[in-house]
C-alpha positions in Angstrom: -55.4 25.1 -45.4 -53.5 21.9 -46.2 -51.8 19.4 -44.0 -48.3 20.5 -45.0 -49.1 24.0 -43.9 -50.4 22.8 -40.5 -47.2 20.7 -40.0 -45.0 23.7 -40.7 -47.0 25.9 -38.3 -46.8 23.2 -35.5 -43.1 22.7 -36.3 -42.3 26.4 -36.0 -44.2 26.7 -32.7 -42.4 23.6 -31.4 -39.0 25.0 -32.3 -39.7 28.3 -30.7 -40.9 26.6 -27.5 -38.4 27.0 -24.6 -40.0 24.9 -21.9 -37.9 21.8 -21.2 -34.6 23.2 -22.1 -33.3 22.8 -18.6 -34.4 19.1 -18.7 -32.2 18.6 -21.8 -29.2 20.2 -20.1 -29.8 18.0 -17.0 -30.1 14.8 -19.0 -26.8 15.7 -20.9 -24.8 16.8 -17.8 -26.1 14.6 -15.0 -24.2 11.4 -16.1 -20.9 13.3 -16.4 -21.3 14.9 -13.0 -22.2 11.6 -11.3 -19.3 9.9 -13.1 -17.0 12.6 -11.7 -18.5 12.2 -8.2 -18.2 8.4 -8.1 -14.6 8.6 -9.4 -13.7 11.1 -6.6 -15.3 8.8 -4.0 -13.6 5.7 -5.4 -10.2 7.5 -5.4 -10.7 8.6 -1.8 -11.7 5.2 -0.6 -8.7 3.5 -2.3 -6.3 6.2 -0.9 -7.7 5.7 2.6 -7.3 1.9 2.3 -3.7 2.3 1.1 -2.8 4.8 3.9 -4.4 2.6 6.6 -2.5 -0.5 5.3 0.8 1.5 5.3 0.1 2.8 8.8 -0.8 -0.7 10.2 2.3 -2.2 8.6 4.6 0.5 10.1 3.1 0.1 13.5 3.8 -3.7 13.4 7.2 -3.4 11.8 8.2 -1.6 14.9 7.2 -4.6 17.0 9.2 -6.8 14.7 12.2 -4.6 14.8 12.2 -4.5 18.6 11.5 -8.2 18.9 8.2 -7.7 20.9 6.0 -9.5 18.3 5.0 -12.7 20.2 4.8 -15.2 18.6 6.9 -13.9 15.7 4.9 -15.7 12.9 3.3 -14.7 9.7 -0.2 -15.4 11.1 0.4 -13.2 14.1 1.9 -10.3 12.1 -1.0 -10.6 9.6 -3.6 -10.7 12.5 -2.1 -7.5 14.1 -1.9 -5.7 10.7 -5.5 -6.5 10.0 -6.5 -5.4 13.5 -4.7 -2.0 13.0 -5.9 -1.4 9.5 -9.6 -1.1 10.5 -11.0 -0.3 7.0 -10.2 -3.5 4.9 -13.1 -5.9 4.4 -12.2 -9.5 5.0 -8.7 -8.5 5.8 -7.3 -12.0 6.9 -8.3 -13.4 3.5 -7.3 -10.4 1.5 -3.8 -9.6 2.8 -0.5 -11.4 2.4 2.6 -10.3 4.1 6.1 -11.3 3.1 9.3 -10.7 5.1 12.6 -11.1 3.2 16.2 -10.3 4.1 18.2 -7.9 1.9 21.7 -8.9 1.2 24.3 -6.2 2.1 26.8 -7.7 -0.2 24.9 -6.9 -3.5 21.8 -4.9 -2.1 19.6 -6.9 -4.3 15.8 -6.5 -3.7 13.2 -9.1 -4.4 12.2 -8.9 -8.1 8.7 -7.9 -9.1 5.8 -6.7 -7.1 4.7 -8.0 -3.8 2.9 -11.4 -3.8 -0.8 -11.0 -3.5 -3.7 -13.2 -2.8 -5.0 -15.0 -5.9 -8.7 -15.1 -5.5 -9.2 -17.3 -8.6 -7.3 -20.2 -6.9 -8.1 -22.0 -3.7 -4.4 -22.4 -2.8 -2.6 -19.4 -1.4 0.7 -18.5 -3.1 4.0 -19.4 -1.4 5.5 -16.5 0.3 8.8 -15.9 2.1 8.6 -15.1 5.8 12.2 -15.1 7.1 12.8 -13.3 10.4 16.5 -12.8 9.6 19.5 -12.6 11.9 20.8 -9.8 14.1 21.8 -6.6 12.2 20.2 -7.9 9.0 18.2 -5.5 6.8 14.7 -6.8 6.3 12.0 -5.9 3.7 8.4 -6.2 4.7 5.8 -6.1 2.0 2.0 -6.3 2.4 -0.4 -6.8 -0.5 -4.2 -6.7 -0.3 -6.7 -7.5 -3.0 -10.0 -5.8 -2.4 -13.2 -5.3 -4.3 -13.8 -1.8 -5.7 -16.1 0.4 -3.7 -18.3 1.0 -6.8 -18.5 -1.8 -9.4 -18.0 0.5 -12.3 -14.8 2.0 -10.9 -12.6 -0.4 -13.0 -13.9 1.3 -16.1 -13.1 4.7 -14.5 -9.6 4.3 -13.0 -6.4 2.7 -14.0 -5.9 0.9 -10.7 -3.9 -2.4 -10.8 -6.3 -5.3 -10.7 -6.0 -9.0 -10.4 -7.7 -11.7 -12.6 -10.8 -11.6 -10.3 -11.4 -7.9 -10.8 -10.1 -6.9 -7.3 -8.1 -3.8 -6.8 -4.5 -4.5 -5.6 -3.0 -2.2 -3.0 0.5 -2.7 -1.5 2.7 -1.3 1.3 6.3 -1.8 2.1 8.7 -1.0 4.9 12.3 -1.9 5.9 14.0 -2.3 9.2 17.2 -3.6 10.7 16.9 -6.4 13.3 18.1 -5.2 16.6 20.8 -7.2 18.3 
């Protein structure tokens, strides 16, 4: 009995062996299932963050509309929105709120997306915060830049991101200043 014959016999026995087949299936499918799980969790977290930001903005736009926001400043509105949002990490440094009047003559809205925090720069971007006059239509936009819940999520989802790798979420609302 030669060595090639022994190799063939061991190879046939090895190929007929069925133990370990579940391990192979597990190794092949586990990464895909985990990727799907982490993607679902990331989508849920980002959706919750967005909904909570929209809710907090709506609650505080009512205070603006009725004139009960005291003092009526950007910092106070931002503080109250962050207080009502609950789920945003480092909210005061992650959120920018802009308040702009909408002209009823030409109904022109501000161009582009809401201004967001630029985490790559130390200086905050200039924003407009104009309380407007009586019976004027106002647009309130909030933008937050947050770190992804899982670091690999930027490879998974097509969420808008800034230069620092943060996920951008935004909310907007309108109201008419009460007389």
